C-alpha positions in Angstrom: -6.1 48.1 -13.4 -9.7 47.2 -14.5 -8.7 47.3 -18.2 -5.7 45.0 -17.7 -7.8 42.6 -15.6 -10.4 42.5 -18.3 -7.7 41.8 -20.9 -6.4 38.9 -18.8 -9.9 37.5 -18.4 -10.5 37.8 -22.1 -7.2 36.1 -22.8 -8.2 33.2 -20.4 -11.5 32.9 -22.2 -9.8 32.7 -25.7 -7.3 30.1 -24.5 -10.1 28.2 -22.8 -12.0 28.1 -26.2 -8.8 27.2 -28.1 -8.1 24.4 -25.5 -11.5 22.9 -26.4 -10.7 23.0 -30.1 -7.2 21.6 -30.1 -6.3 17.9 -30.1 -5.9 14.9 -32.3 -9.3 15.9 -33.7 -9.7 19.6 -34.6 -13.1 21.1 -33.6 -14.1 24.4 -35.2 -14.2 27.2 -32.5 -17.0 29.0 -34.3 -19.3 26.0 -34.0 -18.4 25.2 -30.4 -21.6 26.5 -28.9 -23.9 24.6 -31.3 -21.9 21.4 -30.9 -22.2 21.6 -27.1 -25.9 22.4 -26.8 -27.6 21.6 -30.2 -25.4 19.4 -32.3 -26.3 18.1 -35.8 -26.4 14.4 -36.3 -22.9 14.4 -37.8 -21.6 16.4 -34.8 -22.5 14.0 -32.0 -19.0 12.5 -31.9 -17.5 16.0 -31.5 -20.0 16.7 -28.7 -18.9 13.5 -26.9 -15.2 14.5 -27.2 -16.0 18.0 -25.9 -18.1 17.0 -22.9 -16.3 13.8 -21.9 -12.7 14.8 -22.4 -11.8 18.4 -23.4 -14.2 20.4 -21.2 -13.1 18.7 -18.0 -9.4 19.1 -19.1 -9.9 22.8 -19.8 -11.7 23.5 -16.6 -9.0 21.6 -14.7 -6.3 23.7 -16.4 -8.1 26.9 -15.6 -8.8 26.0 -11.9 -5.3 24.5 -11.3 -3.6 27.5 -12.8 -5.4 29.9 -10.5 -4.8 27.8 -7.5 -1.1 27.1 -8.0 -0.3 30.7 -8.9 -2.1 31.9 -5.7 -0.3 29.3 -3.6 3.0 30.4 -5.0 2.2 34.0 -4.3 1.4 33.2 -0.7 4.5 31.2 -0.1 6.8 33.8 -1.7 5.3 36.5 0.6 5.2 34.3 3.7 8.8 33.3 3.4 9.9 36.5 1.7 11.7 34.3 -0.8 11.3 34.7 -4.6 12.1 31.1 -5.2 9.4 29.7 -2.8 6.6 27.8 -4.6 3.3 26.2 -3.7 5.0 22.9 -2.8 7.7 24.3 -0.6 6.0 23.0 2.6 6.2 19.4 1.4 2.5 19.1 0.3 3.6 17.7 -3.1 6.0 15.3 -1.5 3.3 13.9 0.8 1.0 13.4 -2.1 3.8 11.7 -4.1 4.4 9.3 -1.2 0.6 8.5 -0.9 0.5 7.8 -4.7 3.7 5.8 -4.5 2.2 3.6 -1.7 -0.9 3.0 -3.9 1.0 2.4 -7.2 4.1 0.7 -5.9 2.6 -1.0 -2.9 1.8 -4.2 -4.8 5.5 -4.7 -5.7 7.0 -3.6 -2.4 4.6 -4.7 0.3 2.7 -7.5 -1.6 -0.5 -5.4 -1.5 -3.4 -6.4 -3.7 -3.1 -3.3 -6.0 -6.0 -0.9 -6.5 -8.8 -1.5 -4.1 -11.0 1.0 -5.9 -11.0 2.4 -9.4 -7.4 3.4 -10.4 -8.1 7.2 -10.5 -10.1 7.1 -7.3 -7.2 5.2 -5.6 -4.6 7.6 -6.8 -6.7 10.6 -5.7 -7.3 9.0 -2.3 -3.6 8.3 -1.8 -2.6 11.8 -2.8 -5.2 13.4 -0.5 -4.2 11.3 2.5 -0.5 12.0 1.9 -1.1 15.7 1.5 -3.2 15.8 4.7 -0.7 14.0 6.8 2.1 16.3 5.7 -0.2 19.3 6.3 -0.7 18.1 9.9 3.1 17.7 10.4 3.7 21.2 9.1 1.0 22.6 11.4 2.6 20.8 14.3 6.1 22.2 13.6 4.7 25.6 13.0 3.5 25.7 16.6 7.0 25.0 17.8 8.9 27.2 15.3 8.4 30.9 15.2 11.1 31.6 12.5 9.7 31.3 9.0 13.1 30.3 7.6 13.3 27.3 10.0 9.8 26.2 8.9 11.0 26.5 5.2 14.0 24.3 6.0 11.8 21.8 7.8 9.5 21.6 4.7 12.5 21.1 2.4 14.0 18.4 4.6 10.7 16.6 4.8 10.4 16.7 1.0 13.9 15.2 0.7 13.1 12.4 3.2 9.9 11.6 1.5 11.6 11.5 -1.9 14.2 9.1 -0.4 11.4 6.8 0.7 9.8 6.9 -2.7 13.2 6.1 -4.3 13.6 3.0 -2.1 10.1 1.9 -3.1 11.0 2.3 -6.7 14.1 0.3 -6.3 12.1 -2.7 -5.2 9.2 -2.3 -7.6 8.6 -3.9 -11.0 9.0 -1.8 -14.2 5.3 -1.6 -14.9 4.5 0.0 -11.5 7.4 2.4 -11.8 6.2 3.5 -15.2 2.7 4.2 -13.8 4.1 6.2 -11.0 6.4 8.3 -13.3 3.4 9.1 -15.6 1.6 10.5 -12.5 4.6 12.7 -11.7 4.5 14.2 -15.2 1.2 16.0 -14.3 -2.0 15.1 -16.1 -5.1 17.3 -16.6 -6.7 14.8 -18.9 -7.4 12.2 -16.1 -9.9 14.5 -14.3 -13.5 13.5 -15.0 -16.6 15.6 -14.8 -17.7 13.7 -11.7 -14.3 14.5 -10.0 -14.7 18.2 -10.9 -17.8 18.3 -8.8 -15.6 17.9 -5.8 -12.4 19.5 -7.0 -13.9 22.8 -8.1 -15.9 23.5 -4.8 -12.8 22.9 -2.8 -10.7 25.2 -4.9 -13.4 27.8 -5.0 -13.5 27.8 -1.2 -9.7 28.4 -1.2 -10.1 31.3 -3.7 -12.7 33.0 -1.5 -10.6 32.5 1.7 -7.6 33.9 -0.2 -9.3 37.3 -0.3 -9.1 37.4 3.5 -5.3 37.2 3.5 -4.7 40.6 1.7 -4.0 42.6 4.9 -1.9 39.9 6.5 0.2 39.4 3.4 0.9 43.1 3.0 1.9 43.4 6.6 4.2 40.4 6.4 6.3 42.1 3.8 7.3 44.8 6.3 8.4 42.2 9.0 7.1 40.4 12.0 7.9 43.1 14.5 5.9 45.7 12.5 3.1 43.1 12.1 2.8 42.7 15.9 2.8 46.5 16.4 0.1 46.8 13.8 -2.1 44.4 15.8 -1.8 41.4 13.5 -2.2 38.0 15.2 0.9 36.4 13.9 0.0 32.9 15.0 -3.5 32.9 13.5 -2.4 34.5 10.2 0.4 31.9 9.9 -2.1 29.1 10.3 -4.5 30.7 7.8 -1.8 31.2 5.1 -0.5 27.6 5.5 -4.0 26.1 5.6 -5.2 27.9 2.5 -2.0 27.1 0.6 -2.3 23.4 1.6 -6.0 23.4 0.5 -5.2 24.8 -3.0 -1.9 23.1 -3.7 -3.0 19.8 -2.1 -6.3 19.6 -4.1 -4.6 20.3 -7.4 -1.9 17.8 -6.7 -4.4 15.1 -5.7 -6.4 15.4 -8.9 -3.8 16.6 -11.5 -0.5 15.5 -10.1 2.5 17.8 -9.2 2.5 20.5 -11.9 5.7 22.5 -12.0 6.6 26.2 -12.5 3.1 27.7 -12.6 3.2 28.6 -8.9 6.7 30.1 -9.3 6.3 32.0 -12.5 2.7 33.3 -12.2 3.3 35.6 -9.2 6.6 37.0 -10.7 4.9 37.8 -14.0 2.2 39.7 -12.0 4.8 41.7 -10.1 6.6 42.5 -13.3 3.4 43.8 -14.9 2.2 45.8 -11.9 5.5 46.8 -10.3 3.8 46.6 -6.9 3.7 44.5 -3.7 0.1 45.2 -2.9 -1.7 41.9 -2.7 -5.0 43.5 -3.3 -3.8 43.8 -6.9 -1.4 40.9 -7.0 -4.0 38.2 -6.1 -6.4 38.8 -9.1 -3.5 39.3 -11.5 -1.6 36.2 -10.3 -4.7 34.1 -10.5 -5.6 35.1 -14.1 -1.9 34.8 -15.2 -1.6 31.4 -13.7 -4.8 30.2 -15.5 -3.6 31.7 -18.8 -0.1 30.2 -18.6 -1.4 26.7 -17.7 -4.1 26.8 -20.4 -1.4 27.8 -22.9 0.9 25.0 -21.8 -1.9 22.5 -22.1 -2.7 23.7 -25.6 1.0 23.3 -26.6 1.1 19.8 -25.2 -1.8 18.8 -27.5 -0.9 20.5 -30.7 -2.6 19.0 -33.8 -0.7 16.2 -35.4 0.6 14.7 -32.2 -0.6 11.2 -31.6 -0.9 11.8 -27.9 -0.4 14.6 -25.4 3.1 15.5 -24.3 4.0 15.4 -20.6 2.6 18.6 -19.1 5.5 19.2 -16.8 7.9 19.0 -19.7 6.0 21.9 -21.3 5.7 24.0 -18.2 9.4 23.5 -17.4 10.5 24.3 -20.9 8.4 27.5 -21.0 8.7 28.4 -17.3 12.4 28.0 -16.9 13.5 30.5 -19.5 10.8 32.9 -18.3 12.0 32.9 -14.7 15.6 33.4 -15.9 14.5 36.3 -18.0 12.6 37.8 -15.0 15.7 37.5 -12.8 17.9 39.1 -15.4 15.4 41.9 -16.1 14.7 42.7 -12.4 18.4 42.2 -11.5 17.3 41.7 -7.9 14.0 40.0 -7.2 14.5 40.3 -3.5 13.6 44.0 -3.8 10.1 43.0 -4.6 9.6 41.5 -1.1 
């Protein structure tokens, strides 16, 4: 296991370096260290590109890949459903509604537009929307003991939220609708270094707390009755899993938009490689695989020669869709992994 984890870590490092080099301007990977810390006079433009744009983007891709893959792993285990993802509880829908109010509010409600800087306003709207949905999910989780019922509530809430956003789009002007759609594509390039100083500590806290879920997640695979007999506090573990998932997925969505397929594909790739359900092994594998996949997708979206980056969700869906189909065909029955 140690060798394969080391290989995945090295792969992430190589993709991280390649992510810094790729773009409309190619920057030599071999000169990267000197450009960052001791640039020559003719390399100052490269240094500015790296520090202001590409380094925050690469760090965002690495952190978001880890977080979404872990969130997907937790939801798939919690619901014992191979198609569950990090946004199944409606966290993304809540963030989308918050951003829709910020972006489309001037058209629909006659609001004054962005009160703060555009990125700050979008982030604030997404955080507030995610938090409100999280509180609703926690409320219903106290009244519903069946995980399947909670899953259905999350899906219904997502549908209702999407309907509200659709109505707002209907009454909005084309420019605001375009701005909102661009946010839904997912964007790692909009995260600044100053925003990373808040985003990374929140995600790091979620990663550390994730390690405390190993025992609970392993027991959940066997069933609630066994979990109670094994002495697991079902209520507290349920709150912990939902809260950590909301922290990871909600933070990523607030800063990077709703990024598709990483949370669904990452855990399945880890299970296929390991052929185990032990979360002590699945957590580090899923985290590194999620980071590698998102870094790779971000590199593909910015291949040299392209005048601008392609929509990130288009790349993750094009790569993730066939991958998930391949896994289903290869495994024949993914449900056996749960």
